[in-house]
C-alpha angles and dihedrals in degrees: 000000000000121000094022110149116249125183118208116198111190128138093206107088096206093051090045091053092047092051093047092052093046095050096040089052088056090054102262124137104233131207119185135201132180097206142029090250093056092043094055091052091050091044093050096051101040138055096251112184099183131019118203111192139174115231099214110061137140112263115007112012129226094265090058090046091051089054093050093047092050089051090055093042119008091195094053115131114229128180118193127210121211144167118246090258094063101045091119088061089052090052088052089052089056090054087052092054108277114148096221144327134234125205124224129271092040134181109249094231092049091054092046091049092050090052091047092049089050090052090051091047092053091048092050090047092052092048092049091047092053089048092051090048091054093046091051091050092050092049099035093105095037094105094045104085122195146074101209119134090246092057095044087055088056092049090052092054090049092054091048096050101034097080093050128077093232120133113245133215116201115194128184145111121296114280098024096116104261095152092049088056091048090052091049090053090051096047091047093051135082088257093062092113092055128074126289106209123184135198129182104218092202099052103071137046116265095255093052092045090052091051091047093051103036103022126226141239122247112275095014091125139357108295097022094122092154137024120264129203099210131221097278091063099028090062087071099192097336133100129290114207114201108192123196092011090170087071093064115113119243094254091050089050089058093052093047090048091054091047093050093045098047099030086228134106132200112212117229108274095015126116100206132060125234127207122244136192114216140131110227121222113179128189136191139171089215131078102255095197087060089046090053093046089054093047095246095115130036115254095213091054091046090057092046092053097037099064088125122014130206120186113204113218118232116246091250086065091051100052091144088064096052096085090048092048090047091053090045093051094042090055092044094050092044090055092048090053094043091237133129115276103272128220129226123228121236093248092050091047092049090051093048092048093047097051120101098230101209087180091052122204095345091056091047092052092051092049091049094047089051091049093050089053094049098045124078093198127339117028108243136186089264090062091060127084114271091250089067096047119098115274093023106059121095117227118222087219094062129077099284116093125229088257090056090051092049091046091054094045093051089049092050092049091050091050093048093055097043094256092299099154095193092053091043090054089051092050091048090048094235137115119269092242089053090052092052090051090053093048090051092048093047094035091231111161 
Protein backbone atom coordinates (compact mmCIF):
# COMPACT_ATOMS: atom_id res chain seq x y z
CA UNK A 1 0.00 0.00 0.00
CA UNK A 2 3.06 2.23 0.36
CA UNK A 3 3.74 4.98 -2.13
CA UNK A 4 0.10 5.17 -3.33
CA UNK A 5 -0.70 8.72 -4.45
CA UNK A 6 -3.18 10.57 -2.24
CA UNK A 7 -4.50 14.07 -2.95
CA UNK A 8 -5.52 16.25 0.03
CA UNK A 9 -7.81 19.18 -0.79
CA UNK A 10 -8.15 21.54 2.19
CA UNK A 11 -8.13 25.36 2.27
CA UNK A 12 -6.89 25.57 5.91
CA UNK A 13 -3.11 25.40 5.88
CA UNK A 14 -2.74 23.86 9.36
CA UNK A 15 -5.21 21.03 8.64
CA UNK A 16 -3.50 20.44 5.28
CA UNK A 17 -0.14 20.10 7.04
CA UNK A 18 -1.51 17.71 9.70
CA UNK A 19 -3.09 15.48 7.08
CA UNK A 20 0.07 15.45 4.98
CA UNK A 21 2.27 14.42 7.92
CA UNK A 22 -0.22 11.75 9.01
CA UNK A 23 -0.49 10.13 5.58
CA UNK A 24 3.21 10.41 4.70
CA UNK A 25 4.06 8.69 8.00
CA UNK A 26 1.82 5.82 6.90
CA UNK A 27 3.75 5.44 3.63
CA UNK A 28 1.61 7.40 1.17
CA UNK A 29 2.90 9.87 -1.40
CA UNK A 30 0.88 13.02 -0.73
CA UNK A 31 -0.18 15.86 -3.03
CA UNK A 32 -1.94 18.89 -1.56
CA UNK A 33 -4.24 21.59 -2.94
CA UNK A 34 -5.87 24.59 -1.28
CA UNK A 35 -8.70 24.90 -3.82
CA UNK A 36 -10.82 22.85 -6.20
CA UNK A 37 -9.12 24.50 -9.19
CA UNK A 38 -5.64 23.46 -8.04
CA UNK A 39 -6.92 20.00 -7.16
CA UNK A 40 -8.29 19.42 -10.67
CA UNK A 41 -4.94 20.42 -12.19
CA UNK A 42 -3.08 17.98 -9.92
CA UNK A 43 -5.63 15.18 -10.44
CA UNK A 44 -5.48 15.56 -14.22
CA UNK A 45 -1.69 15.30 -14.42
CA UNK A 46 -0.97 12.61 -11.80
CA UNK A 47 -2.06 9.04 -11.06
CA UNK A 48 -4.12 9.89 -7.98
CA UNK A 49 -5.47 6.82 -6.17
CA UNK A 50 -7.48 8.52 -3.40
CA UNK A 51 -8.73 12.10 -3.10
CA UNK A 52 -9.46 13.39 0.41
CA UNK A 53 -11.38 16.67 0.25
CA UNK A 54 -13.05 19.03 2.66
CA UNK A 55 -16.63 19.93 1.79
CA UNK A 56 -16.61 23.54 2.99
CA UNK A 57 -14.03 25.54 1.05
CA UNK A 58 -13.85 29.02 -0.39
CA UNK A 59 -14.71 29.05 -4.09
CA UNK A 60 -15.98 25.74 -5.43
CA UNK A 61 -16.81 23.33 -2.61
CA UNK A 62 -16.03 19.65 -2.20
CA UNK A 63 -19.30 18.51 -3.79
CA UNK A 64 -18.51 20.42 -6.98
CA UNK A 65 -14.97 19.03 -6.92
CA UNK A 66 -16.38 15.51 -6.55
CA UNK A 67 -18.54 16.02 -9.64
CA UNK A 68 -15.57 17.29 -11.66
CA UNK A 69 -13.32 14.43 -10.60
CA UNK A 70 -16.01 11.88 -11.47
CA UNK A 71 -16.35 13.51 -14.88
CA UNK A 72 -12.62 13.01 -15.48
CA UNK A 73 -12.55 9.49 -14.02
CA UNK A 74 -15.83 7.83 -13.13
CA UNK A 75 -13.95 5.21 -11.09
CA UNK A 76 -12.08 7.76 -8.94
CA UNK A 77 -12.23 7.15 -5.18
CA UNK A 78 -13.12 10.29 -3.21
CA UNK A 79 -13.46 10.64 0.57
CA UNK A 80 -15.09 13.82 1.90
CA UNK A 81 -14.37 15.51 5.23
CA UNK A 82 -17.10 17.40 7.02
CA UNK A 83 -18.05 18.97 10.35
CA UNK A 84 -20.87 17.43 12.37
CA UNK A 85 -23.18 20.24 11.25
CA UNK A 86 -22.88 19.30 7.57
CA UNK A 87 -23.29 15.52 7.75
CA UNK A 88 -26.39 15.78 5.54
CA UNK A 89 -24.20 17.30 2.84
CA UNK A 90 -21.73 14.43 3.23
CA UNK A 91 -24.54 11.91 2.80
CA UNK A 92 -25.53 13.74 -0.39
CA UNK A 93 -21.92 13.37 -1.52
CA UNK A 94 -22.20 9.60 -1.05
CA UNK A 95 -25.23 9.60 -3.33
CA UNK A 96 -23.14 11.50 -5.90
CA UNK A 97 -20.41 8.87 -5.88
CA UNK A 98 -18.14 9.58 -2.90
CA UNK A 99 -16.62 6.43 -1.37
CA UNK A 100 -17.04 7.53 2.29
CA UNK A 101 -17.02 10.55 4.58
CA UNK A 102 -15.12 11.49 7.76
CA UNK A 103 -16.39 13.92 10.38
CA UNK A 104 -14.18 16.53 12.02
CA UNK A 105 -12.57 16.36 14.49
CA UNK A 106 -11.42 12.85 13.58
CA UNK A 107 -9.28 10.22 15.30
CA UNK A 108 -6.05 9.79 13.34
CA UNK A 109 -6.25 6.01 13.19
CA UNK A 110 -9.88 6.17 12.01
CA UNK A 111 -8.89 8.42 9.11
CA UNK A 112 -5.96 6.20 8.17
CA UNK A 113 -8.14 3.09 8.28
CA UNK A 114 -10.73 4.74 6.04
CA UNK A 115 -8.02 5.59 3.50
CA UNK A 116 -6.59 2.03 3.71
CA UNK A 117 -10.07 0.57 3.18
CA UNK A 118 -10.54 2.83 0.16
CA UNK A 119 -7.23 1.62 -1.31
CA UNK A 120 -8.29 -2.01 -0.82
CA UNK A 121 -11.70 -1.25 -2.34
CA UNK A 122 -10.10 0.28 -5.42
CA UNK A 123 -7.74 -2.66 -5.85
CA UNK A 124 -10.58 -5.18 -5.53
CA UNK A 125 -12.66 -3.19 -8.01
CA UNK A 126 -9.81 -3.21 -10.54
CA UNK A 127 -9.19 -6.94 -10.08
CA UNK A 128 -12.89 -7.66 -10.62
CA UNK A 129 -12.94 -5.44 -13.69
CA UNK A 130 -9.97 -7.29 -15.19
CA UNK A 131 -11.65 -10.62 -14.40
CA UNK A 132 -14.91 -9.49 -16.00
CA UNK A 133 -13.01 -8.33 -19.07
CA UNK A 134 -11.27 -11.69 -19.43
CA UNK A 135 -14.54 -13.60 -18.95
CA UNK A 136 -16.23 -11.42 -21.56
CA UNK A 137 -13.41 -12.05 -24.01
CA UNK A 138 -13.64 -15.79 -23.45
CA UNK A 139 -17.41 -15.80 -24.00
CA UNK A 140 -17.60 -13.08 -26.65
CA UNK A 141 -18.22 -15.59 -29.46
CA UNK A 142 -20.34 -17.94 -27.34
CA UNK A 143 -23.66 -16.86 -28.89
CA UNK A 144 -22.28 -16.98 -32.44
CA UNK A 145 -22.71 -20.62 -33.40
CA UNK A 146 -20.97 -22.11 -36.42
CA UNK A 147 -17.72 -23.34 -37.93
CA UNK A 148 -18.19 -22.59 -41.65
CA UNK A 149 -15.42 -20.92 -43.61
CA UNK A 150 -17.65 -17.87 -44.13
CA UNK A 151 -18.11 -17.43 -40.37
CA UNK A 152 -14.45 -18.09 -39.60
CA UNK A 153 -13.57 -15.27 -42.00
CA UNK A 154 -15.81 -12.94 -39.98
CA UNK A 155 -14.17 -14.05 -36.72
CA UNK A 156 -10.76 -13.30 -38.23
CA UNK A 157 -11.86 -9.78 -39.15
CA UNK A 158 -13.27 -9.22 -35.65
CA UNK A 159 -9.98 -10.26 -34.07
CA UNK A 160 -8.03 -7.92 -36.34
CA UNK A 161 -10.16 -4.81 -35.76
CA UNK A 162 -11.14 -5.28 -32.10
CA UNK A 163 -7.84 -4.03 -30.69
CA UNK A 164 -7.93 -0.84 -32.75
CA UNK A 165 -9.99 2.33 -32.29
CA UNK A 166 -11.37 2.26 -35.85
CA UNK A 167 -15.06 2.77 -36.51
CA UNK A 168 -16.66 -0.34 -38.01
CA UNK A 169 -19.50 -0.81 -40.50
CA UNK A 170 -21.26 -4.21 -40.45
CA UNK A 171 -23.42 -4.94 -43.48
CA UNK A 172 -25.66 -7.92 -44.09
CA UNK A 173 -29.24 -9.07 -44.42
CA UNK A 174 -31.67 -8.84 -41.51
CA UNK A 175 -31.27 -11.64 -39.00
CA UNK A 176 -27.64 -12.51 -39.78
CA UNK A 177 -26.31 -11.56 -36.33
CA UNK A 178 -24.84 -8.09 -36.89
CA UNK A 179 -25.35 -6.98 -33.30
CA UNK A 180 -23.68 -10.13 -31.96
CA UNK A 181 -20.63 -9.30 -34.07
CA UNK A 182 -20.67 -5.71 -32.80
CA UNK A 183 -20.72 -6.99 -29.21
CA UNK A 184 -17.86 -9.36 -29.98
CA UNK A 185 -15.77 -6.46 -31.27
CA UNK A 186 -16.53 -4.49 -28.10
CA UNK A 187 -15.78 -7.34 -25.68
CA UNK A 188 -12.47 -8.08 -27.40
CA UNK A 189 -11.40 -4.42 -27.32
CA UNK A 190 -9.69 -2.21 -24.75
CA UNK A 191 -13.13 -0.71 -24.11
CA UNK A 192 -14.61 -4.01 -22.90
CA UNK A 193 -15.00 -2.81 -19.30
CA UNK A 194 -17.03 0.20 -20.48
CA UNK A 195 -20.67 0.24 -21.64
CA UNK A 196 -21.98 -1.16 -24.92
CA UNK A 197 -25.05 0.90 -25.85
CA UNK A 198 -27.24 0.26 -28.90
CA UNK A 199 -29.84 2.26 -30.82
CA UNK A 200 -31.97 1.14 -33.75
CA UNK A 201 -32.08 4.19 -36.02
CA UNK A 202 -35.23 2.96 -37.75
CA UNK A 203 -37.28 2.35 -34.62
CA UNK A 204 -37.98 5.92 -33.43
CA UNK A 205 -39.08 9.27 -34.91
CA UNK A 206 -36.25 11.64 -35.77
CA UNK A 207 -36.82 13.97 -32.80
CA UNK A 208 -36.66 11.09 -30.33
CA UNK A 209 -33.58 9.59 -31.97
CA UNK A 210 -31.84 12.97 -31.78
CA UNK A 211 -32.65 13.18 -28.07
CA UNK A 212 -31.51 9.58 -27.50
CA UNK A 213 -28.19 10.18 -29.27
CA UNK A 214 -27.28 13.72 -28.28
CA UNK A 215 -29.35 14.28 -25.13
CA UNK A 216 -31.48 17.31 -24.33
CA UNK A 217 -31.83 20.04 -21.74
CA UNK A 218 -34.84 20.36 -19.49
CA UNK A 219 -37.73 22.18 -21.17
CA UNK A 220 -36.23 21.98 -24.68
CA UNK A 221 -39.40 20.32 -26.01
CA UNK A 222 -42.76 19.09 -24.77
CA UNK A 223 -42.17 16.21 -22.40
CA UNK A 224 -38.55 17.14 -21.60
CA UNK A 225 -39.21 17.39 -17.86
CA UNK A 226 -35.59 16.60 -16.99
CA UNK A 227 -32.26 16.93 -18.77
CA UNK A 228 -30.82 13.87 -20.53
CA UNK A 229 -27.19 13.11 -21.33
CA UNK A 230 -27.70 11.06 -24.52
CA UNK A 231 -26.00 7.88 -25.71
CA UNK A 232 -22.92 9.52 -27.24
CA UNK A 233 -21.90 10.80 -23.79
CA UNK A 234 -23.47 8.05 -21.65
CA UNK A 235 -21.28 5.43 -23.31
CA UNK A 236 -18.35 7.05 -21.45
CA UNK A 237 -15.41 5.37 -23.15
CA UNK A 238 -17.36 2.36 -24.40
CA UNK A 239 -18.95 1.44 -27.73
CA UNK A 240 -22.01 2.99 -29.38
CA UNK A 241 -23.79 0.62 -31.77
CA UNK A 242 -25.97 2.35 -34.39
CA UNK A 243 -28.18 -0.28 -35.98
CA UNK A 244 -29.97 0.30 -39.31
CA UNK A 245 -28.06 3.54 -39.99
CA UNK A 246 -29.48 3.61 -43.52
CA UNK A 247 -32.84 4.58 -41.99
CA UNK A 248 -31.58 7.92 -40.66
CA UNK A 249 -33.20 10.97 -42.23
CA UNK A 250 -30.96 13.35 -44.20
CA UNK A 251 -31.05 16.00 -41.46
CA UNK A 252 -30.11 13.46 -38.80
CA UNK A 253 -27.27 12.21 -40.99
CA UNK A 254 -25.83 15.74 -40.99
CA UNK A 255 -25.92 15.91 -37.18
CA UNK A 256 -24.39 12.47 -36.74
CA UNK A 257 -21.66 13.35 -39.26
CA UNK A 258 -20.79 16.48 -37.28
CA UNK A 259 -20.70 14.49 -34.04
CA UNK A 260 -18.45 11.79 -35.51
CA UNK A 261 -16.12 14.34 -37.14
CA UNK A 262 -15.76 16.67 -34.15
CA UNK A 263 -16.11 14.15 -31.30
CA UNK A 264 -18.58 16.57 -29.76
CA UNK A 265 -22.36 16.66 -29.41
CA UNK A 266 -24.79 19.47 -28.76
CA UNK A 267 -27.85 18.37 -26.74
CA UNK A 268 -31.27 19.41 -28.04
CA UNK A 269 -31.98 22.90 -26.69
CA UNK A 270 -28.35 23.55 -25.64
CA UNK A 271 -26.09 26.25 -27.03
CA UNK A 272 -22.73 24.63 -26.30
CA UNK A 273 -21.19 21.33 -27.38
CA UNK A 274 -19.75 18.66 -25.08
CA UNK A 275 -16.98 16.18 -25.86
CA UNK A 276 -17.62 12.45 -25.81
CA UNK A 277 -15.50 9.30 -25.90
CA UNK A 278 -17.06 6.46 -27.88
CA UNK A 279 -16.19 3.97 -30.56
CA UNK A 280 -18.85 3.85 -33.27
CA UNK A 281 -19.99 0.55 -34.76
CA UNK A 282 -22.75 0.92 -37.35
CA UNK A 283 -24.86 -1.73 -39.05
CA UNK A 284 -27.31 -1.88 -41.93
CA UNK A 285 -29.20 -4.48 -43.96
CA UNK A 286 -28.79 -2.33 -47.06
CA UNK A 287 -25.79 -1.78 -49.31
CA UNK A 288 -24.66 1.68 -48.21
CA UNK A 289 -22.57 2.22 -51.34
CA UNK A 290 -25.76 1.80 -53.36
CA UNK A 291 -27.59 4.14 -50.98
CA UNK A 292 -24.82 6.73 -51.49
CA UNK A 293 -24.93 6.33 -55.28
CA UNK A 294 -28.69 6.92 -55.23
CA UNK A 295 -28.37 9.98 -52.94
CA UNK A 296 -30.15 8.38 -49.99
CA UNK A 297 -27.11 8.37 -47.71
CA UNK A 298 -24.37 10.96 -47.29
CA UNK A 299 -21.06 9.95 -48.84
CA UNK A 300 -19.00 11.77 -46.19
CA UNK A 301 -20.84 10.01 -43.36
CA UNK A 302 -20.42 6.67 -45.16
CA UNK A 303 -16.65 7.07 -45.20
CA UNK A 304 -16.59 8.17 -41.55
CA UNK A 305 -18.46 5.03 -40.51
CA UNK A 306 -16.88 2.62 -43.00
CA UNK A 307 -13.29 2.74 -41.77
CA UNK A 308 -13.36 -1.06 -41.46
CA UNK A 309 -16.10 -3.11 -43.11
CA UNK A 310 -17.44 -6.53 -42.14
CA UNK A 311 -19.94 -8.30 -44.38
CA UNK A 312 -22.16 -10.81 -42.59
CA UNK A 313 -22.90 -13.87 -44.74
CA UNK A 314 -26.55 -14.93 -45.13
CA UNK A 315 -27.51 -18.29 -43.64
CA UNK A 316 -27.95 -19.86 -47.11
CA UNK A 317 -24.19 -19.36 -47.56
CA UNK A 318 -23.49 -21.09 -44.22
CA UNK A 319 -25.36 -24.36 -44.70
CA UNK A 320 -22.71 -26.28 -42.74
CA UNK A 321 -23.70 -24.21 -39.71
CA UNK A 322 -27.44 -24.92 -39.88
CA UNK A 323 -27.34 -28.28 -37.99
CA UNK A 324 -25.24 -26.64 -35.24
CA UNK A 325 -27.65 -23.72 -35.01
CA UNK A 326 -30.64 -26.07 -34.88
CA UNK A 327 -29.08 -28.01 -31.98
CA UNK A 328 -28.28 -24.72 -30.21
CA UNK A 329 -31.82 -23.36 -30.58
CA UNK A 330 -33.47 -26.66 -29.65
CA UNK A 331 -31.47 -26.72 -26.41
CA UNK A 332 -32.18 -23.04 -25.73
CA UNK A 333 -35.93 -23.38 -26.36
CA UNK A 334 -36.14 -26.59 -24.32
CA UNK A 335 -34.51 -24.84 -21.35
CA UNK A 336 -36.87 -21.91 -21.71
CA UNK A 337 -39.86 -24.22 -21.61
CA UNK A 338 -38.47 -26.36 -18.75
CA UNK A 339 -38.62 -29.47 -20.91
CA UNK A 340 -36.13 -32.18 -21.81
CA UNK A 341 -33.79 -31.45 -24.71
CA UNK A 342 -35.69 -32.64 -27.78
CA UNK A 343 -34.29 -34.38 -30.83
CA UNK A 344 -34.86 -33.65 -34.52
CA UNK A 345 -35.83 -36.36 -37.00
CA UNK A 346 -33.74 -36.89 -40.13
CA UNK A 347 -36.58 -35.75 -42.39
CA UNK A 348 -37.14 -32.56 -40.37
CA UNK A 349 -33.41 -31.85 -40.27
CA UNK A 350 -33.16 -32.33 -44.04
CA UNK A 351 -36.02 -29.90 -44.59
CA UNK A 352 -34.48 -27.32 -42.25
CA UNK A 353 -31.06 -27.56 -43.90
CA UNK A 354 -32.52 -27.41 -47.42
CA UNK A 355 -34.66 -24.32 -46.88
CA UNK A 356 -33.47 -20.91 -48.14
CA UNK A 357 -33.98 -18.93 -44.88
CA UNK A 358 -34.70 -15.42 -46.22
CA UNK A 359 -35.07 -14.31 -42.58
CA UNK A 360 -31.70 -15.91 -41.75
CA UNK A 361 -30.77 -16.96 -38.20
CA UNK A 362 -33.62 -15.04 -36.59
CA UNK A 363 -36.17 -16.89 -38.74
CA UNK A 364 -34.50 -20.24 -38.00
CA UNK A 365 -34.68 -19.59 -34.25
CA UNK A 366 -38.40 -18.73 -34.48
CA UNK A 367 -39.14 -21.88 -36.51
CA UNK A 368 -37.21 -24.09 -34.08
CA UNK A 369 -38.87 -22.54 -31.03
CA UNK A 370 -42.31 -23.13 -32.58
CA UNK A 371 -41.39 -26.76 -33.35
CA UNK A 372 -40.18 -27.36 -29.79
CA UNK A 373 -43.52 -26.07 -28.48
CA UNK A 374 -45.54 -28.26 -30.86
CA UNK A 375 -43.61 -31.50 -30.41
CA UNK A 376 -44.06 -33.88 -27.50
CA UNK A 377 -40.77 -35.64 -28.15
CA UNK A 378 -38.88 -35.74 -31.44
CA UNK A 379 -39.37 -32.82 -33.82
CA UNK A 380 -40.96 -34.12 -37.02
CA UNK A 381 -41.87 -32.58 -40.40
CA UNK A 382 -45.40 -31.96 -39.17
CA UNK A 383 -44.06 -29.57 -36.52
CA UNK A 384 -42.48 -27.33 -39.17
CA UNK A 385 -44.28 -24.57 -41.12
CA UNK A 386 -45.94 -25.75 -44.35
CA UNK A 387 -43.39 -23.91 -46.48
CA UNK A 388 -40.66 -26.25 -45.18
CA UNK A 389 -42.55 -29.48 -45.81
CA UNK A 390 -41.94 -31.54 -48.99
CA UNK A 391 -43.95 -30.39 -52.00
CA UNK A 392 -44.50 -26.88 -50.60
CA UNK A 393 -41.04 -25.34 -50.08
CA UNK A 394 -39.35 -23.23 -52.71
CA UNK A 395 -35.71 -23.97 -53.55
CA UNK A 396 -33.33 -21.09 -54.07
CA UNK A 397 -31.74 -23.07 -56.89
CA UNK A 398 -34.97 -23.00 -58.93
CA UNK A 399 -36.49 -20.18 -60.95
CA UNK A 400 -37.89 -18.03 -58.10
CA UNK A 401 -35.56 -15.32 -56.79
CA UNK A 402 -34.75 -14.66 -53.15
CA UNK A 403 -37.14 -11.73 -53.31
CA UNK A 404 -39.89 -14.09 -54.50
CA UNK A 405 -39.23 -16.40 -51.57
CA UNK A 406 -39.24 -13.56 -49.06
CA UNK A 407 -42.45 -12.11 -50.54
CA UNK A 408 -44.18 -15.46 -50.26
CA UNK A 409 -42.91 -15.97 -46.72
CA UNK A 410 -44.12 -12.53 -45.57
CA UNK A 411 -47.51 -13.23 -47.11
CA UNK A 412 -47.75 -16.62 -45.36
CA UNK A 413 -46.83 -15.16 -41.99
CA UNK A 414 -49.38 -12.36 -42.36
CA UNK A 415 -52.02 -14.91 -43.30
CA UNK A 416 -51.17 -17.15 -40.33
CA UNK A 417 -51.58 -14.30 -37.80
CA UNK A 418 -54.78 -12.90 -39.30
CA UNK A 419 -53.07 -9.88 -40.88
CA UNK A 420 -51.90 -8.64 -37.48
CA UNK A 421 -48.84 -6.72 -38.64
CA UNK A 422 -47.36 -6.23 -35.17
CA UNK A 423 -47.54 -9.97 -34.50
CA UNK A 424 -46.17 -10.74 -37.97
CA UNK A 425 -43.18 -8.47 -37.37
CA UNK A 426 -42.54 -10.28 -34.08
CA UNK A 427 -42.70 -13.70 -35.79
CA UNK A 428 -40.39 -12.50 -38.55
CA UNK A 429 -38.01 -11.06 -35.97
CA UNK A 430 -37.99 -7.58 -37.54
CA UNK A 431 -39.17 -4.11 -36.55
CA UNK A 432 -42.68 -3.07 -37.48
CA UNK A 433 -41.25 -0.21 -39.55
CA UNK A 434 -39.10 -2.74 -41.49
CA UNK A 435 -42.18 -4.89 -42.16
CA UNK A 436 -44.07 -1.91 -43.56
CA UNK A 437 -41.17 -1.14 -45.88
CA UNK A 438 -41.21 -4.74 -47.12
CA UNK A 439 -44.98 -4.63 -47.66
CA UNK A 440 -44.62 -1.43 -49.65
CA UNK A 441 -41.80 -2.89 -51.74
CA UNK A 442 -43.62 -6.17 -52.36
CA UNK A 443 -47.05 -4.51 -52.61
CA UNK A 444 -48.46 -6.99 -50.09
CA UNK A 445 -51.67 -5.62 -48.58
